N, C-alpha and C positions, 0 to 999 in steps of 0.2 A: 504494499500499499503504500509506503514511505517513498518507494523510488517511483510510483505512479506519480507522487505529487509534485516529487523534485522535477520530474520531466515536463510535467504542465506549466510549472513554474518558467522552466526554461523556454517552451514555446511562447509562455506571453511575454517575456522580457524580451525574446527577437523580436516579436511582432512590434513591441512599441518602441525598440530602436529603428527598426526599419521605418516606421511611421516617422519618428522624429527625424530620420536625415531625408525623408520623402518633404518635410516642410521646412528643413532646412535649405535642401534644393530648390524649391519653388515659393522662396522669400518676394513677398510683393513689394513694386516700387517705392510705394510709401517708405519703408522701412530705409531710410536715407542713411547715408554713411556718415559718421559722426566720431569714429575714433581707427587707430591707424590699422593697416592690415596685421596677420600675424607675423613672428620675426621671421619664422620660416615655412615654408609650405612643400609638402611632399612634390618630387618631380612629377609624380602622374596627375595631379589636382592642378588645373589652371589657377593662376593669379586672382587671388580676391580682393575684390574692393574694400575697404574701412567697414567693418559691422556697426550694425544698427545700433542706438543705445536705447533702452527700456522709454526713455521719454518720447521718442518718435514713433512711437507705436499705439500711443494712448489715445483716446478718441479726444478728439478736438472742434470748436468752433470751423465752419468752411467759409471764406470769402467769395464775395460777386466772382472771382475769376474763376472758383472752384478749385482753389488750395487750401489744406488744411492749415488754420493759423495755430499756434502754439503760444507761449508765452510772451508779454507784451507785444501782441501785433507782429511779433514775426514767424513765417512760414519754419515748417521743419526742413533741416538739411536735404538738400536734395545735389546729388552727385553729377557733374557736367561735364569731365573730361577726364574720365577713368581709364580709357585707352591709355592714353600719354601719362597719367600716373603710375599704370600696371608696368608699363614698357620701362619707363626709367623714374619715375617718382616725378616726371614734371609737375612743377604747381602754377596755380593761375596768380597770377603778380599783381594782375590791376584790375578792374573793372568801370567801366563808364556808361552810364544811362541817359537817355535822352527823352525815356517818360517810364510810368511805372514797371511796364514789362519788357521794353526796345532797349537792349543792352548789347555792350561788346566787352567782351575779355578776352585778354592774352596770357600766353603761358610761357614757361622758361622752356619750352622745345620749338617756341617760335610761331607758335600756330594763333590765329586768330578765331574767337568762337564768338558767335551773334544768339539773339533770341527775339522773337518777335513777339513771345506770349511767354508767362512766367510758367518756370520749369521745362521750357522746350527750346534748347541751346544746339545748334551745330558749329561744325568747323567751317569758316568760310573761306578760310585763305591757310595754305603750309608751305609757302614761298620762302618763307624768311629762313629758318634753319637755325636761328640763334636764339640767344635767350631776351623775349622780349620784356622790358622792365616797365612798360607804363604806356596808357593808352587815353585819349582824349577824342569827345567826340561832341561836334557842336549839332550835327542833326543824324538822323538815321540815316543820310548819303555822305557823311564827311567826317571822316577822323583820320588821326594821326597816331601813331604808335613807335615808341622807341624800343632801340636794344642795345645791349652791351658793347657791341662793335662799333659803335658811333652810327648806325643806320636809321633811317628811319621809314615807314612802310604806311603809305595814306590809301584811303579809301575816299574816292570820288564818283558819285553816281552810285554806280553797281560793282566797279571795278577796283580792285586791289593793285598797287604798283607793287615793283620787284623792289627789293631794298635797294634805300638811295643813299651813299655815304655823304653826311654831313660833317664828321667830327672823326677825322681817320683816327686811331692809336686811344680813343679816350671812350668811356662809357656813357650813354646817355641815361639818365637816372630818371628823368620826368619831362613830361609836355603836358601844354594845357592850350586849348582851342577854343576860343568864346566865340568865334564865326569860322564861316568855310573861307574866312578870307585872310586870317589873322591865327598862327600859332606860336608858341615860344616855347622852344625846350631849352635844357640844362643840363651841364654834364657834369663829373667828377672831378674835373679841372677849373672849376672856375669860370666857365665860359657858357654865355646866352648865343639861341640859336634861332631866328625870326624869320616867320614863311608869311610871307604877303601876297602869295597865288602863284607864284614858280616852284612848282614840287622840287626841283635840283637846283633851285637856287635860295637858301637858307644864309641869311647875313648872319655874320658872326659878331657879337660886341664881348667884351671884357668885365666879368663880375670881379670886384677887389674881394676876393675869398681866399684863405688859405687853404681850404678843407674841400673844396667843389661843392656843388649845390646838390642837396636830397630832393627837392619837390619844388614845384613853381605853381602858381595859382593865378591867372589872368581872367577877372572878371569882366574887362574889354579890352581893346587892341591897345587903350592909353594908360591901363593899369596892371601890373603885376607885383607880385609877391613873391620872392625865392627867398629860402632858409638853408642852413649850413649846419655842419655838426660842430659849431663852436657857439651855437645858441644866440646866431645872428640872422637880423632880416635884411632883406635888399629890396628897393622898391624900383620899379623900372616907370618911368612916366608917359613912355609913348616913342623916346628917343634917347633915354641916358638910364643909367642907374645910379642909385644914390650910395655914398658909403654904409657901409654894413653899418648894422644898429643891434647893441647887444639886448633882448629881450628875453633871454630863459637862463641866465648865470652860467653860462657855458655848457650848458646841456645841448647834448643832441638832438636836433630838432629834425624829425623825420619826414614829416609831413603838414602841408597849410592848405589851405581853403578858404577863398575870400568869394563875397558875392557882391562886393563894391569896393570904393575905395577907402572905406569909413568903418568895414566889418569882416574881419576875419578869423581865423581858428587855427593854430598849430599843435601840434603834438609832440612830446619829445620821449627817449629811451629810458626817461627814469619817472613815469607816470604822473607829469605834468600837462596841462593843456594852458595854452597862452591864449589871450583873447585880444583881440584889436576892437575894440568901442570907443567911439566919444572921443577919438583921437589919440589914446594910449592905448598899451599893452599893458595885459593885467594877466597875473598867473595863478593858476588854481591846480591843486592835487585830485588826481582821479584816484577810483578803489583800485583800479589796475591799471598797469601800462598798456595805454591804447595802440593799438598798431594802424589803424587809418581813421581819417576825419572827412567829414563831407558838408559842406555848408550850403545848402541850396536858396537859402533867401535869408534876408538880413537878422540877425538875431537867434536864429534857428540851424544846429546842428546836429549831426548824429556820428558817435564815433564809436568802434567796436575794438575791444582789446584782445591781448595776448592771452587770455584766459575764456573764453568763449562769452563774453558777456557786451551787453551793448549799454549806451547810456547816450541820452539827450539834452541838447541845450539850449533852454528857452526862457525868456525871461529874467537872464541876465546870470542863470546858474545852471548847473550840470545836475541832473537827474541821477538818483540811485542808480546802482549797476542792475541790469537784468540778464539773467543767465538764459543764453537763447541755443548756446551748441556746446552742450557738455562741457570739457575744460580743454576744447579745441581753441588752437589759437586762430584768431581769425589775420587776414592779411591787407584786406581793401574792401572798401566802401564806397558808395557813389550814389547820391539820390539827385533823381529828377526834379522834385521837388519836397515838401512836408510829408511824410508818411509816405514817400516813394523812394526806397531806397533797395539797394542788393547789396548784398556783402558774401563775400568770398572766403573761404578757410583756406588751411595750408594742407586738407585732405583733397581740395577740388569740391566741395559741396557748397552750393550757393543757398543764401536763405533772402526773403525780401521781408523788408519793414512795410508793413500796409494797414491800413485802417479800412477795415471791411472786404479785404481780397483785392 
């Protein structure tokens, strides 16, 4: 009798294991990647994308776009570049949105991705072949992307150019295009490059920085702000750059976003945010070190941090941190307007900040 019972238990256990393996194999798309892949994968098993956290499988409200909304009106993480990630751990380095759902992104494989609906991304250009560092889009038909080899790749209409060398021997770190007739890019050697209509003729100017520029933001062709690793900001007035001004006690400023000549926000590598308002810069401390910031309107910004959190700046202060991506580090955020943002993390997931979907 005991032998029969033991045999029955083994049959049930085996069936349960098989069922469990079947469920794992047929995981639904909504179980989005939020944690890194396993350290090692058996040779006979295809490389897997990061596994889903428990939070992504909980019931949640659904916005008008049909995308489930999670904590703080952020959608759940959705992998968008898993082929590149699985092949060589390529990451989404930057994102630029021109509306709530129309966004472009670039990765470290030299690919450009685009979406016209939430969570619907496609690779639209693969010709670059070099690490793309940033992208800025003035519209759905005009973008400029920079790479680590001093090249730009541009979208005009529906066509992407081949890489155009504008800064031989240097790395272009950031680009900002407020219109289809003006862009400004900065590099790691203290130089700026201005586009005014000719894709092959970017005009070079020198910024008086000892460390090179990490980020630039241009709300118009007559005003730009660039920041460096020594806590300085440099202002462009349409023809000339001002001398550097210390605004962050020698901390490395990693990104800046401006809506006008009277409002900007910058974040650094030490957990601070510096805001330009009323003609002066003021420094505040964030709960976590921000990875990226985007300010779509005066007095309003969204920042994402290195610990899976998001914060909103409005009415002169930063909100508390809302955890939206486990403990995963964000890499970039872009807001086309208030409550219209997309953010990417280091595992090539995208999340949308949305009010009502």
